[in-house]
N, C-alpha and C positions, 0 to 999 in steps of 0.2 A: 501728595504733590499735585498741583493743578497745572495743566498745560493750556496755554492760550495761543491761538493762531489767528492773526488778523488778515484780512483780505479786503480788496475793493478800493484801495488807494489808486491814485493816478494824477494825471494833469487835466485841468479843466479851465475854461475861460471864466472870467468874472460873470456872476449871475447863473452859472451852471450848477449842476447837482451831482452828488456822489452818494453812494451808500456803502458804508463800511460794515463788515461782518467780523465777529470774533467767535470762533468755535472753541469751546472749552471741553476739557476731559480731565479725568483723574479724581473727580469727586462728585457729589450730588449737586448738580448745577443749581437746582432750585433753592439751595441753601446759601448761595453766594449773593452778596451785594456786588453789583457790577458797575464799572465806570469806564469812560473814555477820557483820556488825558492827551495833551499835545505838548510838543516842545519845538519851538522855532529856534533857528540858529542864534546863539548868543543869549537865549532867554531861558528862564527856569521852566520846568515842566508844570503845566497848569491843568486843573480840572476843567473839562469841557461839559460833561454831562454824566449823571449817575442815576442808577435805578436800583432800588432795594429789592430784597427778597419778596416783599409784598407788592411791588410794582410802583412804589412812590418814586417820583423823578425830581431831579433838580438840575439846573443849568447855569452855566456862567452867563453873566449879563450880556456878554458880547455875542452870544449865539442864540439867546432867547428869541423865539418866533421864527427862527431859521432852521434850527437843528431839532431832531426828535430822536430820543433814545427809546428802544423797545427791546423786549426779550421774548424768546420762544423757549420755554423750559423743555418742551418735547424734543427740540432740536439741539439743546445745550448751546444756544447761540444768542448773542446780544448784537444789536444793530445800532448804527448811527446814521440816520438819514440827514444829509446835509444839503440844504437848498440855499439859493441866493448867495452862493459862495463869493467871498471877497479875497483880494490878494493877501490880506492880513490873516486869513485862515490857513495860509501855507505853513506847514509844519509836519513833523512826524507824529502820527497819532498812535497812541498805545492803549491797549485794552488792559483793564485791571480787574482783579477778582479779590474779594475779601470774604473768605468762607466764614460763616457764622460761628462764633464761639472760639475761633482759633487765634485771633489777633495777628494773623498773617496777611501778607500782601503778595499777590502774584502778578507778573507782568508778561505781556506778549512781547514779540520782537519788534513791533512797530511797523507801520505802513506809511509811506510818504504821500502826502497830499500837496499838490502844487496848483495854485490858482494864479493864472497869468494870461495876459492877452498876447 
């Protein structure tokens, strides 16, 4: 069983920055593919960014060049650095873990990000 705890959300003005963190426990973190998803009111949950066990990353087109996903296997943590935030980035952001070879998905409880002037 993998437990995920997100932190770092909050309110920020357009153009501002936030860094989300997701602390993982319950398995060998380095074996997890990790990702950040978001869900805005009335919309489906969507992938924002992902990083594989090997460090390969991919991003939603809407955040390319503004967001950066990274991981620290020594700290069992994945990060999402969000720069040049826009009002349309407002959503609940969820951390996701896919442990290698299990076919399972684990989710954090979510952290709210609000971008507004």
